[in-house]
N, C-alpha and C positions, 0 to 999 in steps of 0.2 A: 397518076392514081388510077390503083385498075376499078368500073364502076361493079355495085353489087350484080348487078345481070352480065357483066363479064368475069367475073369470081365464078358467079354459078357454073357458067361453060367451063372455065378452067375444073373446078372441083368433076363435076363429068367425065371430063378429060383424064381426070388425077384418077379416079374412079377404075376405068375402064384401062387403067393401064399409062397412060403418059407419062412420063416420067418430067420433062419438059412443064408439064401441066403442072405436076405435084413443086416443081420445084417453083414455078411460080406464086402457087400460093401456100407453103411451107414461111414462102419471103415476104410475101404480105404482111403476115403477122409476128414475125419473129424479133422486131423489134420490140413490139405492145407487149407482147410474153416475157421479153426480159428485164423489161422496165418494170410489170407489176410485180414479176418475183424482184427483184430488187429490191423494193418496199418493201413486199413482204419480209423478207428472210435479214434484211439490213445488212449483209456481206455479200461481197459479191464473186465471192469463190462459191457460195450456198445459191445462188441466183444462176450463175450458168450450170451447176447439176438441174437445179428445179426447171426451168428453162428447158431444156434437153432430155427430161423426163415429160414433161407436157406438151412439148413436140413429137414424143412417140406418139402421146394418145390420143391427139388431135389426127396426127398420120392413120392411124390404126383404127381408131373414130369416123376419117371421113365419109364410110359409106353411106351410117349412119343420119346423115345433116343431109334433111329435107329442106333448106330454103325457106321455112315457116320463120325465121328471124333472120337477122342480119348474120353474116358470119363472125364479121367480130362480138355481136353477141355470144353467139355457140363458141369460138375458143375464150371465150373471158368465165364461160361456163366451167368449162372443163379446165381451165387455171382456174379459180378460185375452186373450183371440188378441189383439188390438190394440194391448192395452198392453205388455204382454211385445216387439213384434217394432216397436214405434212410436223412430224415430230421430231427430227433430228436437226436440226440445227442447234446453233451457241446457244439462240436464246429460250430454246425450249426445254434447254439442261439448268439457266440461272436465267429465271424469266426475270422481267426488267415491269415497275409498274415507275408512276408520276410520282410517287413521293422516293423510292429509292434515286430516280436520277434528277429530280431536286437536290436535294441534300448530296449527289453527287457538285450539283452544278456550285451550291454553297461553297465546297472544301475546294475544288479547284481553283476557287477566284478568291481563298483566305489562305490559302499555301502561296509563298513566294519560291521561284522556278526558276532551277540554272534557265541560260539562250538556249531556246531550242532546234535554233537554226540550221545547225549545222552546214553552214555553206550558200542551204535555200534560199530564196526569197520570202519574205518572211510572208507577202500577200499572197502566193501560192501554196504557205500550209498554213495560212488561215481560210483561205478557198474548198481545201479538200478537209482540213476540222467541219467544215460549215457544212458541204456533202455528206462528211460520212454522219455527224452528229446528228442532221435530220435523219435520217434514216432509221439509225437506232432510235431515233428517241420515238417512230410509232412504235418500234416494240414495247412499247409502253402498255400499246392500248389491247384485249384479245384481238387474234385469229380475224376473225369476222367482223368484227367493229373496225380494226385495220383495212379488212379489205374494200368494206361497203368506204371511208376515209378518203381510203387509197384514189378508186373508181370516181367518188361523186365530189369530193372537194380538188383532185388535183387534175385526175383525166377528167373532167367534166361533164362525165355521160347524165345522161335526160335520168328521170325518175323513170318512164318508159323503160328503159332497156337492164336501170337498177333492178326495177321490180322481176325482170326475168332472170338476169341472174341469179336472184336471191331467190327466187318463187317466192314473190309475197307482192302484195300490191302497190302500186304507185303509190300510194299515200302515206301506208307503213313504212315503204323505203325512203321518204324524206325525213321522214317523223326522228326517224331511226340517226339519219344523215346528221338529222339537226342538233341530236342530245348528243354525238358524238362530236360532231365540230365546237359546242359548247364545251365540252372536258377539253378539249386540246387548246380549244382561244383561252382558257380560264388561266392555263399550264403555261402557253407561250406567253402572257401579259407579263408575267409573270418570273419570267423563268430569261426568255430569249431573246435579247438583241435585238436577236433581226425584226423582231412585231414592230420595233419602238418604243418600249415602254422595258422590256424586261434586263435585270439583270446583270446578263451573262452576254459577255462580247469575244466572238472566236480570237481578237489579235491576246489578249490579257487570258487564257486558257494554253495556250499552246506547248509551256513548258509543261502543264498537267496533265496534259494529255500525250506529250512524248515520255513524260517519265511512268505514267502509266502502261504504253506501251500500245497504248490508243492509236497511236498517229508514230509513223517509219520517216523521217524525212527522207530516206534513201530509198524508201519505195510507195513512192504515191502513186493509189490505185487509180482515185476515181480520174485524175487527171491523162492518163495513162488510157480512157476510155474515151470512145472513139463518140464525137457529140451530133446528134444527127437534126437537133430542136433545138433553140437554145432556149430561153426563157418567154414565159408565155405573157400576157398585157397581166399585172393581179388584178383579181378583183378589190382585193381591200387591206391592207396592211399585215394582219394576221395571216388570211389563207395563201399572204403571198409567200411566208416563209416557205411552205410549200411548193405552192404554184408555180416559184422563180426557180426553181429544181430546173437541168437541162434534161433534156430527155438522150438518151444513149442508142447506139449499134449495139446489136448482140458481139459479145466481146467473141472474138476469132477460131477462140478454142470451141464454143458454142457453134458459130457458123462452119466448124469443118465438118464440127460432129450432125450436124441438120445435113451439110451436102454429101455425109459419104452415106447418112442414108437413103436420101434419092436415089442416091447411083447406087445402091448395094438392092441385091435380089425380095429386099424385103416387100418389094408393089403389090405382093400377091395379099401378104394382109389385107393391107385394103378392099381387095376383090373378095375378101373369106371374112367381111364384115366387123375386122376389128381383133379377131383374133392371129398374134402373131403367131 
């Protein structure tokens, strides 16, 4: 773990043209950027693309970092600005609401569907569906509310950092997070079996998910991701539905892209205060 003081040194060296230092700086935040992008986008492929774009912005803006906040706060702010304004994901073309998602859950529980396993372990399929469904469920929130919820309820940033990222006061940030949390919890209590009271159960929804082409037994995307941190200790049953999700390493495609950035001649962009 690199300390904040050490990180500031690496940043200064990177701005001066040290590619090894730049690699250290980008590597320190690439996983957190990917995990935020995944929760915000709901789809792994979209999250990979967003991660690449955000990392370009981080790199080309590095000379503007003055150390007035934690480096992670500064990166989260860049990521938030990009992700909240992003308008090219499939969920922007077909927005979700909690009412729509509730009806979909009810329909999936009511329908009789064929055996979905196709030779794949049922527990593995159910875990894949859980990871996919929870990320998609977050898309029922508007983009800024989603970002507040992910950072506050899932990543557990404090209210001071939240206020810095969202350009508000700590009290206002806490109030907004509390309202969003109640909205999510009300839905979970009624519809998500992981909460301990909801009607849905991943194992009972497999056939419906496969039939709707939301789950492909031959292509388990979440199972293919490398986990860098297992689930956290839950604060409570409802929050635990999301807090128990694993933290992933940035996929190889995005990691290779970031490595190519470091190895390229784009270092000059850092030294020109963000101009590519």
